[in-house]
C-alpha positions in Angstrom: 0.8 -17.9 19.1 -2.7 -18.5 17.6 -4.2 -15.8 19.9 -2.0 -13.2 18.4 -3.0 -14.1 14.9 -6.7 -13.9 15.9 -6.1 -10.5 17.5 -4.4 -9.2 14.4 -7.5 -10.1 12.4 -9.6 -8.2 14.9 -7.3 -5.2 14.7 -7.5 -5.2 10.9 -11.3 -4.9 11.3 -10.8 -1.7 13.2 -7.8 -0.3 11.4 -6.8 -2.0 8.2 -3.6 0.1 8.1 -2.3 -1.2 11.5 -3.6 -4.7 10.8 -1.7 -4.9 7.5 1.4 -3.4 9.0 1.6 -5.8 11.9 0.6 -8.8 9.8 3.5 -8.0 7.5 5.8 -7.6 10.4 4.8 -10.9 11.9 5.6 -12.8 8.7 9.2 -13.2 10.0 8.2 -15.0 13.2 5.7 -17.1 11.3 8.4 -18.4 9.0 10.6 -19.2 12.0 8.2 -20.7 14.4 5.6 -22.7 12.4 7.8 -25.5 11.2 7.4 -24.9 7.5 3.6 -24.3 7.6 3.2 -20.6 8.2 0.2 -20.3 5.9 -1.9 -22.5 8.2 -1.3 -20.1 11.1 -1.7 -17.1 8.9 -5.2 -18.2 8.0 -6.3 -17.3 11.5 -6.0 -13.6 10.5 -9.2 -14.1 8.6 -11.3 -15.7 11.4 -12.6 -12.5 13.1 -13.2 -10.5 9.8 -15.1 -13.4 8.2 -17.3 -13.8 11.3 -17.9 -10.0 11.2 -18.9 -10.3 7.6 -21.3 -13.1 8.3 -23.1 -11.2 11.0 -23.1 -7.9 9.2 -23.8 -8.8 5.6 -27.1 -7.0 5.7 -25.5 -3.9 7.1 -23.3 -2.2 4.4 -21.8 0.3 6.9 -20.4 -2.6 9.0 -19.6 -4.8 6.0 -17.1 -2.4 4.7 -14.9 -2.9 7.8 -15.0 -6.7 7.4 -14.3 -6.4 3.7 -11.3 -4.1 4.3 -9.9 -6.5 6.9 -10.3 -9.5 4.6 -9.3 -8.2 1.2 -7.2 -5.2 2.2 -5.1 -6.8 4.9 -5.5 -10.5 5.6 -5.5 -11.8 2.0 -2.9 -9.3 1.0 -0.4 -10.6 3.6 -1.3 -14.2 2.8 -0.5 -13.6 -0.9 2.7 -11.9 0.1 3.7 -14.9 2.3 2.6 -17.5 -0.2 4.6 -15.8 -3.0 7.6 -15.4 -0.8 7.5 -19.1 0.1 7.0 -20.3 -3.5 9.4 -17.9 -5.3 11.7 -16.8 -2.6 11.8 -13.2 -3.9 10.5 -10.5 -1.6 10.3 -7.9 -4.4 7.9 -10.2 -6.3 5.9 -10.9 -3.2 5.6 -7.2 -2.6 4.5 -6.4 -6.2 1.8 -9.1 -6.2 0.5 -8.0 -2.8 0.4 -4.4 -4.0 -1.5 -5.4 -7.1 -4.1 -7.1 -4.9 -4.4 -3.9 -2.7 -4.9 -1.7 -5.8 -7.4 -4.1 -7.4 -9.4 -4.3 -4.2 -9.2 -0.5 -3.8 -10.8 0.0 -7.2 -13.6 -2.6 -6.6 -14.1 -1.1 -3.1 -14.8 2.4 -4.5 -17.7 0.9 -6.5 -19.1 -1.6 -4.1 -19.2 0.8 -1.1 -19.5 4.1 -3.0 -22.7 5.1 -1.1 -21.1 4.4 2.3 -17.8 6.0 1.5 -19.4 9.1 0.1 -21.8 9.5 3.1 -18.8 9.2 5.5 -16.9 11.8 3.5 -19.9 14.2 3.4 -20.5 13.8 7.1 -16.9 14.7 7.8 -17.2 17.8 5.6 -20.4 18.8 7.5 -18.7 18.5 10.8 -15.8 20.7 9.5 -18.4 23.3 8.3 -19.7 23.5 11.8 -16.2 23.9 13.4 -14.5 26.3 10.9 -17.3 27.8 8.7 -15.1 30.7 7.5 -12.3 28.5 6.3 -14.6 26.1 4.6 -16.2 28.8 2.6 -12.9 30.0 1.1 -12.5 29.3 -2.7 -9.1 27.5 -2.1 -10.7 25.3 0.5 -13.6 24.4 -1.9 -11.1 23.5 -4.6 -9.2 21.3 -2.3 -12.4 19.6 -1.1 -13.4 18.9 -4.7 -10.0 17.3 -5.3 -10.2 15.3 -2.1 -13.6 13.9 -3.2 -12.2 13.0 -6.6 -9.2 11.2 -5.0 -11.2 9.5 -2.3 -10.6 6.0 -3.6 -6.9 6.6 -3.9 -6.6 7.9 -0.4 -7.5 4.5 1.1 -5.4 2.5 -1.4 -2.3 4.7 -0.9 -2.6 4.4 2.9 -2.8 0.6 2.6 0.2 0.5 0.2 2.1 2.6 2.7 1.5 0.0 5.4 2.4 -2.8 3.0 5.7 -1.2 2.0 6.6 -0.3 5.6 5.8 -3.9 6.7 7.9 -5.2 3.8 10.9 -3.1 4.8 10.5 -4.1 8.5 10.3 -7.8 7.4 13.5 -7.4 5.4 15.2 -5.7 8.3 14.2 -8.5 10.7 15.5 -11.0 8.2 18.9 -9.4 8.3 18.9 -7.7 4.9 21.2 -4.8 4.4 20.6 -1.5 2.5 16.9 -2.4 2.2 15.8 1.0 0.9 18.9 1.6 -1.3 18.4 -1.8 -2.9 14.6 -1.6 -3.2 13.5 -2.9 -6.6 10.4 -4.1 -8.4 9.9 -6.8 -11.1 10.0 -5.5 -14.6 6.3 -6.5 -15.3 5.1 -3.9 -12.8 5.6 -1.1 -15.3 3.3 -2.9 -17.8 0.4 -2.3 -15.3 1.1 1.4 -15.3 1.2 1.5 -19.1 -2.0 -0.6 -19.3 -3.9 2.1 -17.3 -2.8 5.1 -19.3 -5.4 4.6 -22.2 -8.2 5.1 -19.7 -7.5 8.8 -19.9 -9.1 9.0 -23.3 -12.4 7.9 -21.9 -13.9 10.8 -20.0 -16.3 8.6 -18.0 -13.3 6.6 -16.7 -10.9 9.4 -15.8 -11.7 9.1 -12.1 -10.7 5.5 -12.3 -7.6 6.5 -14.3 -6.3 9.0 -11.9 -7.0 7.0 -8.7 -5.5 3.8 -10.1 -2.4 5.6 -11.5 -1.7 7.3 -8.2 -1.9 4.0 -6.4 0.4 2.3 -9.0 3.0 5.0 -8.6 3.5 4.5 -4.9 6.0 1.6 -5.3 8.0 3.4 -8.0 8.1 6.4 -5.7 9.8 4.2 -3.1 12.2 2.8 -5.8 13.1 6.3 -7.0 13.9 7.2 -3.4 16.1 4.1 -3.2 17.9 5.2 -6.4 18.7 8.6 -5.0 19.9 7.1 -1.7 22.1 4.7 -3.7 23.7 7.5 -5.6 24.3 9.7 -2.5 25.6 6.7 -0.5 28.8 7.0 -2.6 29.4 10.4 -1.0 28.0 9.8 2.5 25.8 7.1 4.1 24.1 8.0 7.4 20.7 8.7 8.9 20.8 12.4 8.0 21.2 11.5 4.3 18.3 9.1 4.4 16.0 11.8 6.1 17.2 14.4 3.5 16.4 12.1 0.6 12.9 11.2 2.0 12.2 14.9 2.4 13.3 15.5 -1.2 11.0 12.8 -2.4 8.0 14.3 -0.5 8.5 17.7 -2.2 9.2 16.1 -5.6 6.8 13.2 -5.7 6.3 13.1 -9.5 9.9 13.4 -10.5 11.0 10.8 -7.9 8.2 8.4 -9.0 9.2 8.8 -12.6 12.8 8.1 -11.7 11.7 4.9 -10.0 9.5 4.0 -13.0 12.6 4.3 -15.3 14.8 2.4 -13.0 12.5 -0.6 -13.0 13.5 -1.2 -16.6 16.8 0.6 -17.0 18.4 -0.6 -13.7 20.5 2.5 -13.0 22.0 0.8 -9.9 22.9 -2.4 -11.7 21.2 -4.5 -9.1 20.4 -7.2 -11.5 24.0 -7.5 -12.5 25.0 -7.7 -8.8 22.2 -10.1 -8.0 20.7 -7.8 -5.3 16.9 -7.9 -4.9 15.3 -6.2 -1.9 
């Protein structure tokens, strides 16, 4: 229904995470109910955020919400849907949508740097009032400095989490089997990671380097989890194994992400040979 699409746009203006997640989930119903023209209905996602941007373009604090809804949720799902229709490969659609999220996240950290920093500082000030003893501890201060450095990545990773969750739900609703065990990315995705690495040698760009690299490794982390699940499924395949592997991934993020990075090119599960693409 058009009303639901409009409401999703309004929701994205309040919570880009929930907006993106539900937009992704609704792609299945759009493909089934819109008689071959899902993009026309999907454009309604942008109506409320665009109106919000028009009426708040002189108020940066409000404009960031409209911008996040448009570029961090609505256009991301539209790109996902468009790529899916044109190429018929969910893995490619996910990769291209993720690239848009990461690119917008980088631009967002520059365009709205003052607003984002002010919001962060206000939150720290409130915490200082609530728990002053804890906030003065050396370990806490180190953690706060790290949080400030990774502020851009915190938003981008959150949106990528919503994107991946919505993608998996979409595949499940479409009847796909073993969606996490068969999760895979197109080979060109690794080239983006390699392209970012030289930024490390420019001290003034190291903030951009670490935040972009963290965001880019979210999808390989999911793929690495899928590789481990695929291997363990030969011994046992149940919900307990899935939970165990996810817990393993959480406590070994770097190793699992590197495993996923390697699998994109080396194809440990031989999915390309089998013709399986999640």
